[in-house]
C-alpha positions in Angstrom: -9.4 1.5 -14.1 -8.4 2.7 -10.7 -8.2 0.2 -7.8 -7.9 0.7 -4.1 -5.6 -1.6 -2.2 -6.0 -1.6 1.5 -3.5 -3.8 3.3 -3.6 -4.4 7.1 -0.4 -4.9 9.1 0.4 -7.6 11.6 0.8 -6.2 15.1 4.4 -5.2 16.0 5.5 -5.2 12.4 7.3 -1.8 12.5 10.8 -3.3 12.3 9.9 -5.5 9.4 8.2 -2.5 7.7 11.3 -0.4 8.0 13.5 -3.1 6.6 11.3 -3.7 3.5 10.3 -0.1 2.9 13.0 0.7 0.2 11.8 -2.2 -2.0 8.1 -1.3 -1.3 8.7 2.4 -2.3 10.6 1.3 -5.4 7.5 -0.4 -6.7 5.3 2.6 -5.9 7.8 4.9 -7.7 7.6 2.7 -10.8 3.8 3.1 -10.8 4.2 6.8 -10.4 6.7 7.0 -13.2 4.1 5.2 -15.4 1.4 7.8 -14.5 -0.6 5.0 -12.8 -0.4 6.1 -9.1 -3.1 8.3 -7.6 -2.1 8.1 -4.0 -0.2 5.8 -1.6 0.7 5.9 2.1 0.6 4.2 5.4 -2.1 4.4 8.1 -0.5 5.4 11.4 -1.6 3.7 14.6 -2.4 7.1 16.1 -3.5 10.4 14.6 0.1 11.6 14.2 2.2 11.8 11.0 5.0 10.0 12.8 3.5 7.5 15.2 6.9 6.6 16.6 7.2 3.1 18.1 3.4 2.6 17.8 4.0 2.1 14.0 1.3 1.6 11.4 -1.8 -0.4 11.0 -1.7 -0.8 7.2 -1.3 0.9 3.9 -3.5 2.4 1.2 -2.6 2.5 -2.5 -4.9 3.8 -5.3 -3.4 2.9 -8.7 -4.5 2.2 -12.2 -4.4 -1.4 -13.5 -6.0 -3.1 -16.6 -8.0 -5.5 -14.4 -8.8 -6.6 -10.9 -6.6 -9.6 -11.4 -3.6 -7.4 -12.2 -4.3 -5.2 -9.2 -4.5 -8.2 -7.0 -1.3 -9.7 -8.4 0.5 -6.4 -7.9 -0.7 -6.3 -4.3 0.3 -9.9 -3.7 3.9 -9.2 -4.9 4.5 -6.4 -2.4 7.7 -6.9 -0.5 5.8 -6.2 2.8 4.3 -9.7 2.4 7.6 -11.5 2.3 8.8 -9.4 5.2 5.8 -10.4 7.3 4.3 -6.9 7.5 1.0 -7.5 5.9 -1.6 -10.0 7.2 -4.5 -9.1 4.9 -5.2 -7.1 1.7 -8.4 -6.0 0.1 -8.4 -4.9 -3.5 -11.5 -3.2 -5.0 -12.3 -1.2 -8.1 -12.4 2.6 -7.4 -14.1 5.4 -9.3 -12.3 8.7 -8.8 -15.0 11.4 -8.8 -13.3 14.4 -7.1 -11.3 16.3 -7.6 -12.0 16.3 -11.3 
C-alpha cells in the first residue's frame, strides 16, 4: 500500500538539511530503484523552487510499504532525524486515485 510521510522541519535547519541531504537522497533513490516511490520532495518556506536562506518547512514522501509499521520505521530512520532537521513526522495510508 502507498503511504504518505509528511515531516516538519525545525526552524533554521537549512545547514543541517544540506549536510544530511546526500544520505537522505540515497534512501529515496533506493525506494525509486525498487519501484516503490511515487513522489518525494521538500516544502519550501516560500512559494519559490529555491527559497534561498529561508530554507524549507518539511518534506513529503509518498512510497509503497507492506504496512504502516514499515512506513513509520522507514520514516524514523531518515538521516534528517539524526541531523536535527525534522521535529515531527506524520505517516498515513494513501490511496492514489489520479492519475490512473
